[in-house]
Every structure is written in C-alpha cells, then in structure tokens.
DRENTORKOL-3810 file (N, C-alpha, C; in nm, 4 decimals):
REM DRENTORKOL-3810
@n.u->0.0848; n.v->-0.1183; n.w->0.0000; ca.u->0.0000; ca.v->0.0000; ca.w->0.0000; c.u->0.0895; c.v->0.1249; c.w->0.0000
@n.u->0.0559; n.v->0.2169; n.w->-0.0854; ca.u->0.1270; ca.v->0.3436; ca.w->-0.0968; c.u->0.0964; c.v->0.4299; c.w->0.0261
@n.u->0.1962; n.v->0.5009; n.w->0.0758; ca.u->0.1711; ca.v->0.5903; ca.w->0.1893; c.u->0.0816; c.v->0.7064; c.w->0.1451
@n.u->0.0150; n.v->0.7668; n.w->0.2418; ca.u->-0.0706; ca.v->0.8814; ca.w->0.2127; c.u->0.0111; c.v->0.9939; c.w->0.1492
@n.u->0.1271; n.v->1.0200; n.w->0.2045; ca.u->0.2149; ca.v->1.1249; ca.w->0.1517; c.u->0.2477; c.v->1.0972; c.w->0.0051
@n.u->0.2905; n.v->0.9758; n.w->-0.0238; ca.u->0.3277; ca.v->0.9391; ca.w->-0.1607; c.u->0.2080; c.v->0.9575; c.w->-0.2548
@n.u->0.0910; n.v->0.9161; n.w->-0.2105; ca.u->-0.0303; ca.v->0.9336; ca.w->-0.2898; c.u->-0.0564; c.v->1.0819; c.w->-0.3164
@n.u->-0.0414; n.v->1.1656; n.w->-0.2144; ca.u->-0.0713; ca.v->1.3090; ca.w->-0.2264; c.u->0.0199; c.v->1.3827; c.w->-0.3230
@n.u->0.1388; n.v->1.3313; n.w->-0.3443; ca.u->0.2338; ca.v->1.4032; ca.w->-0.4289; c.u->0.1855; c.v->1.4186; c.w->-0.5727
@n.u->0.0913; n.v->1.3362; n.w->-0.6158; ca.u->0.0393; ca.v->1.3523; ca.w->-0.7516; c.u->-0.0469; c.v->1.4783; c.w->-0.7651
@n.u->-0.0875; n.v->1.5363; n.w->-0.6537; ca.u->-0.1696; ca.v->1.6571; ca.w->-0.6556; c.u->-0.0879; c.v->1.7864; c.w->-0.6469
@n.u->0.0416; n.v->1.7755; n.w->-0.6343; ca.u->0.1260; ca.v->1.8948; ca.w->-0.6194; c.u->0.1149; c.v->1.9910; c.w->-0.7369
@n.u->0.0874; n.v->1.9402; n.w->-0.8544; ca.u->0.0823; ca.v->2.0267; ca.w->-0.9729; c.u->-0.0569; c.v->2.0847; c.w->-0.9990
@n.u->-0.1534; n.v->2.0563; n.w->-0.9103; ca.u->-0.2874; ca.v->2.1135; ca.w->-0.9267; c.u->-0.2822; c.v->2.2654; c.w->-0.9180
@n.u->-0.3868; n.v->2.3293; n.w->-0.9673; ca.u->-0.3953; ca.v->2.4752; ca.w->-0.9669; c.u->-0.3760; c.v->2.5331; c.w->-0.8272
@n.u->-0.3276; n.v->2.6564; n.w->-0.8236; ca.u->-0.3027; ca.v->2.7229; ca.w->-0.6959; c.u->-0.4276; c.v->2.7369; c.w->-0.6101
@n.u->-0.5433; n.v->2.7498; n.w->-0.6715; ca.u->-0.6656; ca.v->2.7688; ca.w->-0.5938; c.u->-0.7304; c.v->2.6369; c.w->-0.5517
@n.u->-0.6648; n.v->2.5249; n.w->-0.5774; ca.u->-0.7153; ca.v->2.3936; ca.w->-0.5363; c.u->-0.6634; c.v->2.3606; c.w->-0.3970
@n.u->-0.7515; n.v->2.3462; n.w->-0.2970; ca.u->-0.7060; ca.v->2.3208; ca.w->-0.1596; c.u->-0.6254; c.v->2.1917; c.w->-0.1433
@n.u->-0.6605; n.v->2.0877; n.w->-0.2173; ca.u->-0.5853; ca.v->1.9621; ca.w->-0.2054; c.u->-0.4465; c.v->1.9774; c.w->-0.2672
@n.u->-0.4372; n.v->2.0473; n.w->-0.3777; ca.u->-0.3062; ca.v->2.0751; ca.w->-0.4367; c.u->-0.2190; c.v->2.1581; c.w->-0.3436
@n.u->-0.2797; n.v->2.2565; n.w->-0.2799; ca.u->-0.2061; ca.v->2.3402; ca.w->-0.1842; c.u->-0.1597; c.v->2.2565; c.w->-0.0651
@n.u->-0.2464; n.v->2.1684; n.w->-0.0175; ca.u->-0.2109; ca.v->2.0777; ca.w->0.0915; c.u->-0.0923; c.v->1.9907; c.w->0.0503
@n.u->-0.0958; n.v->1.9357; n.w->-0.0696; ca.u->0.0130; ca.v->1.8498; ca.w->-0.1178; c.u->0.1445; c.v->1.9270; c.w->-0.1248
@n.u->0.1409; n.v->2.0491; n.w->-0.1756; ca.u->0.2634; ca.v->2.1303; ca.w->-0.1841; c.u->0.3191; c.v->2.1618; c.w->-0.0449
@n.u->0.2298; n.v->2.1928; n.w->0.0484; ca.u->0.2745; ca.v->2.2227; ca.w->0.1841; c.u->0.3260; c.v->2.0984; c.w->0.2562
@n.u->0.2617; n.v->1.9841; n.w->0.2342; ca.u->0.3099; ca.v->1.8589; ca.w->0.2935; c.u->0.4493; c.v->1.8267; c.w->0.2398
@n.u->0.4712; n.v->1.8536; n.w->0.1136; ca.u->0.6025; ca.v->1.8309; ca.w->0.0520; c.u->0.7100; c.v->1.9146; c.w->0.1223
@n.u->0.6755; n.v->2.0374; n.w->0.1565; ca.u->0.7706; ca.v->2.1274; ca.w->0.2229; c.u->0.7830; c.v->2.1019; c.w->0.3728
@n.u->0.6918; n.v->2.0229; n.w->0.4292; ca.u->0.6902; ca.v->1.9945; ca.w->0.5728; c.u->0.7812; c.v->1.8751; c.w->0.6011
@n.u->0.9012; n.v->1.9031; n.w->0.6492; ca.u->1.0009; ca.v->1.7972; ca.w->0.6701; c.u->0.9650; c.v->1.7011; c.w->0.7829
@n.u->0.8700; n.v->1.7369; n.w->0.8675; ca.u->0.8280; ca.v->1.6494; ca.w->0.9758; c.u->0.7069; c.v->1.5633; c.w->0.9425
@n.u->0.6479; n.v->1.5851; n.w->0.8258; ca.u->0.5274; ca.v->1.5109; ca.w->0.7872; c.u->0.5561; c.v->1.3604; c.w->0.7907
@n.u->0.4631; n.v->1.2814; n.w->0.8470; ca.u->0.4847; ca.v->1.1353; ca.w->0.8545; c.u->0.4745; c.v->1.0705; c.w->0.7160
@n.u->0.5832; n.v->1.0766; n.w->0.6425; ca.u->0.5851; ca.v->1.0395; ca.w->0.5013; c.u->0.5563; c.v->0.8932; c.w->0.4725
@n.u->0.5838; n.v->0.8053; n.w->0.5649; ca.u->0.5636; ca.v->0.6627; ca.w->0.5379; c.u->0.4321; c.v->0.6094; c.w->0.5957
@n.u->0.3542; n.v->0.6952; n.w->0.6578; ca.u->0.2330; ca.v->0.6504; ca.w->0.7272; c.u->0.1171; c.v->0.6220; c.w->0.6326
@n.u->0.0404; n.v->0.5203; n.w->0.6697; ca.u->-0.0858; ca.v->0.4881; ca.w->0.6032; c.u->-0.1998; c.v->0.4934; c.w->0.7051
@n.u->-0.1726; n.v->0.5517; n.w->0.8227; ca.u->-0.2668; ca.v->0.5521; ca.w->0.9344; c.u->-0.3365; c.v->0.6882; c.w->0.9483
@n.u->-0.4677; n.v->0.6882; n.w->0.9342; ca.u->-0.5462; ca.v->0.8111; ca.w->0.9427; c.u->-0.5206; c.v->0.8864; c.w->1.0728
@n.u->-0.5251; n.v->0.8149; n.w->1.1848; ca.u->-0.5134; ca.v->0.8805; ca.w->1.3155; c.u->-0.3753; c.v->0.9402; c.w->1.3371
@n.u->-0.2723; n.v->0.8726; n.w->1.2931; ca.u->-0.1368; ca.v->0.9269; ca.w->1.3064; c.u->-0.1225; c.v->1.0561; c.w->1.2262
@n.u->-0.1689; n.v->1.0553; n.w->1.1034; ca.u->-0.1557; ca.v->1.1739; ca.w->1.0183; c.u->-0.2464; c.v->1.2861; c.w->1.0684
@n.u->-0.3685; n.v->1.2524; n.w->1.1063; ca.u->-0.4620; ca.v->1.3515; ca.w->1.1575; c.u->-0.4074; c.v->1.4197; c.w->1.2831
@n.u->-0.3549; n.v->1.3407; n.w->1.3757; ca.u->-0.2968; ca.v->1.3970; ca.w->1.4981; c.u->-0.1789; c.v->1.4877; c.w->1.4656
@n.u->-0.0952; n.v->1.4438; n.w->1.3729; ca.u->0.0192; ca.v->1.5259; ca.w->1.3339; c.u->-0.0294; c.v->1.6598; c.w->1.2784
@n.u->-0.1273; n.v->1.6555; n.w->1.1890; ca.u->-0.1760; ca.v->1.7788; ca.w->1.1269; c.u->-0.2464; c.v->1.8703; c.w->1.2262
@n.u->-0.3159; n.v->1.8135; n.w->1.3231; ca.u->-0.3811; ca.v->1.8973; ca.w->1.4239; c.u->-0.2782; c.v->1.9761; c.w->1.5036
@n.u->-0.1609; n.v->1.9184; n.w->1.5244; ca.u->-0.0561; ca.v->1.9864; ca.w->1.6014; c.u->0.0374; c.v->2.0703; c.w->1.5132
@n.u->0.0557; n.v->2.0303; n.w->1.3874; ca.u->0.1578; ca.v->2.0929; ca.w->1.3030; c.u->0.1075; c.v->2.1423; c.w->1.1682
@n.u->-0.0183; n.v->2.1207; n.w->1.1384; ca.u->-0.0701; ca.v->2.1541; ca.w->1.0060; c.u->-0.1228; c.v->2.2947; c.w->0.9946
@n.u->-0.0461; n.v->2.3899; n.w->1.0408; ca.u->-0.0876; ca.v->2.5299; ca.w->1.0353; c.u->-0.1145; c.v->2.5756; c.w->0.8915
@n.u->-0.0610; n.v->2.5045; n.w->0.7947; ca.u->-0.0785; ca.v->2.5403; ca.w->0.6545; c.u->-0.2121; c.v->2.4929; c.w->0.5970
@n.u->-0.2865; n.v->2.4105; n.w->0.6704; ca.u->-0.4183; ca.v->2.3657; ca.w->0.6234; c.u->-0.5222; c.v->2.4712; c.w->0.6572
@n.u->-0.6022; n.v->2.5096; n.w->0.5594; ca.u->-0.7072; ca.v->2.6074; ca.w->0.5882; c.u->-0.8151; c.v->2.5455; c.w->0.6760
@n.u->-0.8307; n.v->2.4128; n.w->0.6667; ca.u->-0.9291; ca.v->2.3403; ca.w->0.7467; c.u->-0.8943; c.v->2.1920; c.w->0.7442
@n.u->-0.9243; n.v->2.1219; n.w->0.8532; ca.u->-0.9003; ca.v->1.9782; ca.w->0.8559; c.u->-0.9917; c.v->1.9060; c.w->0.7576
@n.u->-1.0965; n.v->1.9718; n.w->0.7112; ca.u->-1.1836; ca.v->1.9086; ca.w->0.6120; c.u->-1.1086; c.v->1.8836; c.w->0.4808
@n.u->-1.0066; n.v->1.9635; n.w->0.4536; ca.u->-0.9234; ca.v->1.9402; ca.w->0.3346; c.u->-0.8511; c.v->1.8066; c.w->0.3489
@n.u->-0.7978; n.v->1.7809; n.w->0.4676; ca.u->-0.7344; ca.v->1.6514; ca.w->0.4926; c.u->-0.8362; c.v->1.5391; c.w->0.4775
@n.u->-0.9555; n.v->1.5573; n.w->0.5334; ca.u->-1.0585; ca.v->1.4531; ca.w->0.5239; c.u->-1.0957; c.v->1.4240; c.w->0.3786
@n.u->-1.1061; n.v->1.5269; n.w->0.2964; ca.u->-1.1349; ca.v->1.5075; ca.w->0.1535; c.u->-1.0208; c.v->1.4316; c.w->0.0860
@n.u->-0.8980; n.v->1.4702; n.w->0.1168; ca.u->-0.7814; ca.v->1.4031; ca.w->0.0588; c.u->-0.7758; c.v->1.2576; c.w->0.1044
@n.u->-0.8092; n.v->1.2337; n.w->0.2304; ca.u->-0.8072; ca.v->1.0956; ca.w->0.2822; c.u->-0.9116; c.v->1.0098; c.w->0.2112
@n.u->-1.0296; n.v->1.0657; n.w->0.1845; ca.u->-1.1332; ca.v->0.9912; ca.w->0.1120; c.u->-1.0838; c.v->0.9531; c.w->-0.0275
@n.u->-1.0161; n.v->1.0449; n.w->-0.0955; ca.u->-0.9587; ca.v->1.0137; ca.w->-0.2259; c.u->-0.8553; c.v->0.9027; c.w->-0.2141
@n.u->-0.7704; n.v->0.9135; n.w->-0.1132; ca.u->-0.6661; ca.v->0.8135; ca.w->-0.0888; c.u->-0.7274; c.v->0.6753; c.w->-0.0682
@n.u->-0.8264; n.v->0.6668; n.w->0.0181; ca.u->-0.8884; ca.v->0.5375; ca.w->0.0470; c.u->-0.9606; c.v->0.4798; c.w->-0.0747
@n.u->-1.0224; n.v->0.5636; n.w->-0.1532; ca.u->-1.0964; ca.v->0.5142; ca.w->-0.2693; c.u->-1.0041; c.v->0.4676; c.w->-0.3821
@n.u->-0.8771; n.v->0.5041; n.w->-0.3732; ca.u->-0.7807; ca.v->0.4649; ca.w->-0.4759; c.u->-0.6842; c.v->0.3572; c.w->-0.4309
@n.u->-0.7090; n.v->0.2979; n.w->-0.3162; ca.u->-0.6207; ca.v->0.1921; ca.w->-0.2667; c.u->-0.6710; c.v->0.0563; c.w->-0.3056
END
C-alpha cells in the first residue's frame, strides 16, 4: 500500500486555488510530515498539532477519502 504522503504528491501540480493541491505542496515542504504513514489517526494527529498550513481539517478529510478510494 502506498503511503498517504506518496499518494498526495500527484496533486502537487494542481492549480493554486485547489485546496488539495495546496495541501500536497505544503506537505512536501513539511520535513516532519509522517511520510511513510498509512494511518489516518497518526496523520490527523500530526496535522492537528503541526498543520498550520491547512485552511481546514476538512481538506485533509477530503484528501483521505480520495486516498482510500484509490487503494
């Protein structure tokens, strides 16, 4: 199974006004992001403490739904 981070990297080239693309670009720049994780709770907890770049946790939830539907 591909990690969530690895999956998200395909969205880095999305338009600037796309929240998931912005999330992917910021996750790429976040050196502490749990890059090998496939665990929702681990990533969610990390983002709640360190995801100041997310406009809302709902962006993560939308990205997670895409991730799960493509696994």
